[in-house]
N, C-alpha and C positions, 0 to 999 in steps of 0.2 A: 579509561576509555581509549586513549590514543594507543596504548600498548595493545589492546584488543584489536583495534583496527589495523595496526601494523602487522599483527599476527595473521590476519585474514589475507594480507597481501602476499604472504608466503605460500598460499594455496593456489593451485592451478584452477582457473575457471572451468566449470563443468563443460564437457564436450558432449555432442550428440543431442538428438531431439527428444529423447525420452524424458517425460516429466516425472518428478518425484511427487506422486499424489498422496504421500503420507505426511507431507509438510507443505503447508500453504503459507505465503507471506502476505500479511496485511500491511499496507504501506501508505504513507502520507508525506507530502512535501510542503516546504515553505518556500516562497518565492518573493521577488521584488515587486511583483504585480501579477495581473491576470492575463497578460498578453503572452501566449506561448511562443510567439515569434521574436519578441524583443526583450522580455523580462528575463531575469537571471534566477537560476536555481540557487537557493540559499541553504536549505537543509533537507535531509531525508531522515525519516524515522520509520521503523518497521518492527513488527513482532510476529513470531511464527505461531501457526496453529499446527499442532501435532495430532495425527490420527493414529489410533491403535492399529497394529498389524492385522491383516485379514486372518480369519480362523484357519487353523491347520486342517489338513485333510481328515475327515471324520468328525470334526467339531461342527456344532450347529451354527448356522449363520447368525450374525448379530448386527444390530443397527450400527451404522458408521457415525460415531460422534467425535467431533474435534475438541481439543482442549487448548487453552492459551498457554504457551510456554514462555514465561517471562524471562527465563534464563537464555532464551534463544531470541535475542532482540538486537536492534541496531539503531544507532543514532549518530549522525555526523553533521557538522556545519562546514560548508565549503568556504574556503577563503575567497574573499571578493577582491577584484582589482582595486588598487589604491585610488585610481582616478575616479571611481564611482562613490567614494566615501562621502563627499560633500553633497552629492546629488541624491543620496538615499532618501526615499520618501518617508518622512517622519511618521505619517499616519500608518504606513505599512509596518514600520518598526513597532509602533504601539500595538498593532494587531497581533503580530507573532512574537514580540518580546525579544527578538534577536537584535541587539544593538550594534552600533558601528564597531565598537571594540571587539565584541564576540565575532563579528563577521571578518574583521581583519586578522583575528587570531585563529581562524578556522583552518582546517586541513587543506593543503593544496589540492585542487580539483582532480588531478590525475590519481593521487593516492586515495582520495575519498571515493571516487567513482570506481576505482579498481577494487577497493574494499567492499563496496556495495555489490559489485558483480560477483565477487567470491562468496559473499554472504547469501545472496539469492540462490546461487547454484542452479539446480534444475527445478526449483520450486515454482509453481504458478503463483500469480499475484492477485491480490484483491484490494480494491480501493473504493471510496465513495466519490462518485464523479471521477472515475479513474482515468478518463481520457485526458484530463488536465495533468494529473500526476505523471502519466506515461509520457505525454508530450514533453513536459519539462525535463524529465530524466533522459529521454531519448535524445533530445536536442543537446543537452549538456554532455552526454556520453559521446555522441557523434562528433561534436566539436572538440572534445578533449582527448578521447581515446580512438576516434575513428571507427567506432562500431556502436551498435545498440544491442540490448538484450533481446533474444528471440522468445523469451518466456511470455506466455499468454496472460492476459488480465481478465478479470471479471468485475463488472461494475455493480457494487452492492445496491446502489440506487435503482438500477434496472431490475435486479432480483426482487427487491422489496415491492416495486410497482407491480410486477407480475404476480407475486404471491398474495398481494392484497387487492389485486385487480383495481389499482388506483392509477388513473391516467395522469394525475398531476405530478409535476416534477418537484417532489418534496425535498426540504432541506434535511441535513443530518440532524439539526436540532429538533425538527418535527418528529423524526423517528426515534430519537433518543428519549424524548418526552413520552411518546406513545408506549415505549417499552420500559420506561422507568430507569433509564441509564443516566448516571451522573458522570460528568467529565471534570477532572481536576482543574483544567485550564483550557477552555475552548480556543481554537486557532493556534494551539501549540502542537507541533507535529506529533510528538511522542504521546501526548494525552489524547489527541484526536485518533491516533492509530489504535490505542487501547480501547477507546469507546467504540470504534468501528468493529474491532474484533469481538467485543462483547455483544454488539448488535447482531452480528452474524450468528453467534451462539444462541441468542434469543430467538432468532428466526429459524434455526435449524430444524425444529420439529415440523414446520411447514415445508421445508426443503425435502425432508425424508418422506413426507406425504405425497410428494410428486416424483421423486427419483431416489436412487440408491445413495446419492451424495458424492459420487465421483466428480472430479473437476470438470471433465468434458460435459457431463450431464448437467451440472449446475450452470455452466456457461451457456449451454443450449437453452436452458430454462430462462436465464436472464435475457437472452436475445429475443425472446418472445415479447418483450416490452414494446417492440415496434408494431405489434398487432393489436395493442390495446386501443379500444375506441377512444378517439380524441387525443391520442398521444401523437405529438408532432415530432 
């Protein structure tokens, strides 16, 4: 894994605003707590969704269906400052399973976040309650690298609410149970990421019933959650 991450650092980050709509990144983070202003980013995990190329000229249009690309995935633990070791929240460690030893042996943040930046490239991002993931990553990147990623995110929770016309802010566990998705280890970033990607695939027929499945269209659909009756 370390060799793979170091190889990513040899690539130049993607330049320019154009999105790669053929590759979406489903991401999840682990952190020392839920305060995006004070808590630390501990780990990032992600898996890519690949879309088939559009039909060539003269070919019939076909529905746009993504597939999970397990070979195009990412996982890194960021090395934590030594002075935080004794103050780590034991309950939080029990939740995500990344102990003091694993955190102290993690990759230095500049290398870890540089590898993340290169892995993402021009791809848009998907998360469940993605505002938290984005805030934790952006704060870590700004503090470490002096920049953040411009890539847009879509919140799968918002998309689910719109497509089910459900004004309640449901948990990932609720939607996993509804769609019959099992997670190998909940609250572990890599496992949660895979479960989120599977949930999007289950939801995809409803997506295609409302739009063609391009990222901008899906983002616009998710933003409609603010108009659901009773949604605060």
